[in-house]
N, C-alpha and C positions, 0 to 999 in steps of 0.2 A: 290783623283781620278780628279775630275775637275781641280784642279790647276797642277797637274802633265800633264794631259792634255793639256790645254790651254798653259801653258810656253813651254812644247815640238813641240806642234803643230806650235806655235809661232816662236820657234828655227827652227825647220826644215825646216818648207815650207815656211817663210814670211821674216825672216831677213835676212840681207842682211847686212853684215860689209865688211869693207875694208879688203885685205890681211894683210894688218897689226893690223889688230884690237887688235892683243893679245899682242902687245907690248904698243897699248894707256895707255895714263893715265889712262883713266877711266877704265880700263878693268883691269889694275894691279892693281889700288887703289880699284877698286872693289870686284876683287881677293882676294887681301890681308885682307880688312875687312871679307868677307867671310872665309875664312882660320883663324882669329883672331876670330870673332863667334862660327866658328866651336870648337875651342880649348875650350873657355868659356864652351859654352856648356858640354863638355864631362867631363872636370873638373867637372863643377859644379854638374853632374849627379853623378861623382864620390862620390862628399860629401855625398850627398844624400841618395848613396845608401848605403856608410858605417858610416851613422851616429850610428847604434846602432850595439853592439857586440853581437855575435852570442848568443841567445836565453833571449836578451835584450827584454824588450817591453816599451812602453811608446814612447813618442815623447823627441825629442831636438831640439837646436837651433842649427841650421846651422853656422858652421865657419870654416874661412879659403877662400882663393880665393875671389870672388868679392862677395860671400857672409855678408863679411866685410862691406860692403858699402850698399848692397840692399838685399830686403826679396826674390826676386826673380832670383837670378843671372844666374840659365837654362833660364829661359825664355829672359832675355836680352841677351844672346849667342844665341838663336836663332833668337832674332828681329835685330843683329848686320848681322848674315846669307842672310837673307833675305834682307837687305839693300845692302849688299854687293852683293849679285845676280844682285838687281836690277839696281846696277851702272854700275857691269861685262858687262850686257846684254842690257844697255842700251834702256829698253823695257819698253813701258807701262803695260805690263803685268807684269811686275817685280815691278814697282812701285806699283801695285794697291795691290798685295799679300803682300811687304810689309806693306800696310798700313791697309791693313786685319788685317796682324797678329801682328800690335799693338795694335788696337781695340781688341782684342779678348784676346790676352796676357795680357793686362793691366788691363783689367778687370778680369782676376783671377788674374795677382800679386796683386791687392787691396784687392782680399778677402783672400788671403794668409797672407799680412801685417796685415790687421786687426785679421784674427785669432790668429798669433804670437802674440801679442800685448795683445788678451785675454786670451790666454793661459799662457803666460809665464810674471809673473811680473818683470823678470829680461830681459826682452827683450829690445836688444840695443836702446834705443832712436833718434839715429841719422842715422841710416838705412833707407835709402829710400826707396820708391817701387820699381820700376824695372831699373830707369837710375841713375846712380851713381852721387850721388852730386848735381842731379836736379829732380829728381820725383821719 
């Protein structure tokens, strides 16, 4: 709620953009990042929701999409969304929330990654925690 208020208050009351801002490379790149992040997030959530067939119980290793590279593909998508928003809005508020999102989701992603390694002996050792090929 607080983030929504801060973002909307800044954008509606204080932000001043040139008339051609929506064609500026920062806005276009930020919007593209946001859109890619949203697609990653939705696809990753779809994979997670469909891990088990109806009536099945137990845990499974997520496979497909960015789950081939990271344990928390849905979190990565959300992080990309907020980084894209920060770039598109070109605002301190956007950057602060992107950093807050990183710190929060990185902590949760580390816990998920550790849990997967403890729960599954065959969990892919090459998977990173949150950022493909990096972390």
